[in-house]
C-alpha positions as CSV (number, residue, x, y, z in Angstrom):
1,M,56.3,21.4,97.3
2,E,59.5,22.6,95.5
3,N,62.5,23.8,97.4
4,L,63.3,27.5,97.5
5,T,66.5,29.2,96.7
6,K,68.3,31.2,99.4
7,K,67.2,34.4,98.0
8,Q,63.6,33.1,97.4
9,K,63.4,32.0,101.1
10,K,64.7,35.4,102.3
11,I,62.2,37.3,100.2
12,L,59.3,35.1,101.4
13,E,60.4,35.5,105.0
14,Y,60.4,39.3,104.4
15,I,57.0,39.2,102.8
16,E,55.6,37.1,105.7
17,K,57.0,39.3,108.4
18,Y,55.9,42.6,106.6
19,T,52.3,41.2,106.1
20,N,52.0,40.0,109.7
21,D,53.2,43.5,110.9
22,N,51.1,45.6,108.6
23,S,48.1,43.4,107.5
24,Y,49.1,43.9,103.9
25,P,52.1,42.8,101.8
26,P,55.0,45.0,100.6
27,T,55.3,46.4,97.0
28,F,57.8,45.2,94.6
29,K,59.6,48.5,95.0
30,E,59.9,48.0,98.8
31,I,61.2,44.4,98.3
32,A,63.7,45.7,95.8
33,S,65.0,48.4,98.2
34,K,65.2,45.8,101.1
35,F,67.4,43.5,99.1
36,E,69.0,46.1,96.8
37,I,67.9,44.4,93.6
38,T,65.8,45.7,90.7
39,V,62.1,45.6,90.6
40,G,62.6,43.3,87.5
41,T,64.4,40.8,89.5
42,V,61.9,41.0,92.3
43,Q,59.1,40.2,89.7
44,D,61.2,37.1,88.7
45,H,61.4,35.8,92.2
46,I,57.7,36.4,93.0
47,S,56.8,34.7,89.7
48,A,58.9,31.7,90.8
49,L,57.3,31.8,94.4
50,Q,53.9,31.5,92.6
51,K,54.9,28.5,90.5
52,K,56.3,26.9,93.7
53,G,52.9,27.5,95.4
54,Y,53.9,29.9,98.1
55,L,52.2,33.0,96.8
56,D,49.1,33.9,94.9
57,R,48.8,37.1,92.7
58,K,45.7,39.4,92.4
59,P,46.0,41.2,89.0
60,D,45.6,45.0,88.7
61,T,45.7,45.3,92.6
62,A,48.2,47.4,94.6
63,R,50.3,45.1,96.7
64,G,48.6,42.4,94.8
65,F,49.8,39.1,96.1
66,K,48.8,36.8,98.9
67,L,50.8,34.5,101.2
68,I,49.7,30.9,100.7
69,R,52.6,29.0,102.6
70,G,55.2,30.0,104.9
71,T,59.0,29.3,104.5
72,D,58.4,25.9,106.3
73,G,55.9,24.9,103.6
74,S,53.0,25.0,105.9
75,E,49.6,26.7,104.8
76,T,49.0,30.1,106.3
77,K,45.7,30.4,108.1
78,D,42.8,31.9,106.3
79,K,42.4,35.5,107.1
80,P,39.7,38.0,105.9
81,D,40.4,39.0,102.3
82,Y,41.5,42.6,102.2
83,D,41.8,45.3,99.5
84,Y,44.0,48.3,100.0
85,V,43.2,52.1,99.8
86,P,45.8,54.8,99.3
87,L,46.9,56.9,102.4
88,Y,47.3,60.4,101.5
89,G,49.5,63.0,103.4
90,S,49.0,66.6,104.1
91,V,48.5,68.7,101.0
92,A,50.1,72.0,100.3
93,A,48.0,74.8,98.8
94,G,47.6,74.5,95.1
95,E,48.6,70.7,95.0
96,P,46.0,68.1,94.2
97,I,45.3,65.8,97.1
98,F,45.0,62.7,95.0
99,A,48.3,63.2,93.2
100,D,50.3,59.9,93.0
101,N,53.3,61.6,94.7
102,N,51.2,62.3,97.8
103,I,50.5,58.7,98.5
104,Q,52.3,57.7,101.6
105,G,51.3,54.1,101.8
106,Y,48.2,51.9,101.8
107,I,45.5,51.0,104.4
108,S,43.8,47.6,104.4
109,V,39.9,47.5,104.3
110,E,37.9,44.3,104.2
111,K,37.1,43.2,100.7
112,N,33.4,42.9,101.3
113,R,33.2,46.7,101.9
114,R,31.1,47.9,98.9
115,G,32.8,50.5,96.7
116,H,36.2,50.1,98.1
117,K,37.6,51.8,95.0
118,L,35.8,54.9,96.1
119,H,37.6,55.0,99.4
120,F,40.9,56.5,100.5
121,A,42.7,57.2,103.7
122,L,44.0,60.6,105.2
123,K,46.3,61.3,108.1
124,V,44.8,63.9,110.5
125,K,46.9,67.0,111.2
126,G,46.0,69.1,114.3
127,D,43.5,68.8,117.3
128,S,40.5,70.6,115.9
129,M,38.3,67.4,116.1
130,R,39.6,66.3,119.6
131,D,36.2,66.3,121.2
132,A,34.9,64.0,118.5
133,G,37.6,61.5,119.4
134,I,39.8,62.3,116.4
135,Y,43.4,63.2,117.2
136,D,46.6,64.5,115.5
137,G,48.3,61.6,113.6
138,D,45.1,59.5,113.4
139,I,44.2,58.0,110.2
140,V,40.6,58.3,108.8
141,I,39.1,56.0,106.1
142,V,37.0,58.1,103.8
143,R,34.3,57.5,101.3
144,K,34.6,59.8,98.3
145,Q,31.5,61.9,97.9
146,D,30.6,65.5,97.2
147,S,27.8,65.9,99.6
148,A,26.9,65.0,103.3
149,N,24.1,65.3,105.8
150,D,24.1,67.7,108.7
151,G,26.3,66.5,111.6
152,E,28.4,64.1,109.5
153,I,32.2,64.4,109.7
154,V,33.6,65.2,106.3
155,I,36.9,65.9,104.5
156,A,36.6,69.3,102.9
157,L,39.0,71.3,100.7
158,L,39.4,74.7,102.1
159,D,41.8,77.1,100.3
160,D,43.0,73.9,98.5
161,E,43.9,72.3,101.7
162,A,42.2,69.2,103.0
163,T,40.6,69.5,106.5
164,V,38.6,67.3,108.9
165,K,35.4,69.0,110.2
166,T,31.8,68.4,111.1
167,L,29.4,69.5,108.4
168,R,26.5,71.8,109.4
169,N,23.7,72.4,107.1
170,T,21.2,75.2,108.0
171,R,18.6,76.9,105.9
172,I,20.8,79.9,105.2
173,K,24.2,78.2,104.6
174,A,26.5,75.2,105.1
175,Y,29.6,75.6,107.2
176,L,32.3,73.6,108.9
177,E,32.4,73.1,112.6
178,A,35.4,72.0,114.8
179,A,35.1,69.7,117.7
180,N,37.3,71.7,119.9
181,S,36.3,74.9,121.8
182,R,39.6,76.5,120.9
183,Y,38.6,76.6,117.2
184,K,35.9,78.8,115.7
185,S,33.4,77.4,113.0
186,I,34.4,78.2,109.5
187,L,31.4,80.3,108.4
188,N,32.3,82.6,105.5
189,R,34.8,80.9,103.4
190,P,34.0,78.6,100.3
191,F,34.9,75.0,100.6
192,Q,34.2,71.7,98.6
193,I,33.3,68.4,100.3
194,I,35.4,65.5,98.9
195,G,34.4,62.7,101.2
196,K,32.7,61.5,104.4
197,V,34.7,59.9,107.2
198,I,33.5,56.4,107.8
199,E,36.3,54.8,110.1
200,L,39.1,55.8,112.3
201,R,42.4,54.0,112.6
202,R,44.8,54.7,115.4
203,Q,48.4,53.5,116.1
204,Y,49.1,53.6,119.8
205,Q,52.6,54.8,120.9
206,G,54.9,51.9,121.7
207,I,53.3,49.3,119.6
């Protein structure tokens, strides 16, 4: 195993800590910001770490490299292979939810989940789904689809703003239902389903 330069060792230590803390590696831009160097310089260091056997690259994948060895040269323990889906923030009226500048980060999902490229994550705003166990600040993993069954929790565009609600399909009409008695069902406003909630992620305070 080839020796590392001081800078390569510091970058590898940062990647190792970041990956352990977040379950996914940092982006080139985040590494560049951390060490106040250019993205091009980061690419050079990552390439060197690859050649020295510390990292592996995943072409055409966001945050696309994997730690193989730690700074002490020992092999990292095998963990489940992950892909990363974009985490979108709140959307202002008139702005597209899937705009690149609305990406706040990435969330890891197991690679064996089928169709991961059709998934995205969204941070929940408000407490209208409290009684369904979904709270303000939670992150929901969503599968993109334009329809859903009665009783399924969906992400819908309502007046160009994304909202999390339970879909109700009746003979007469489809409408959106909150899971909090303080909020009325949304009955007479047009909406568009953009996905079905399939998983919930929560970060507890103090962690």
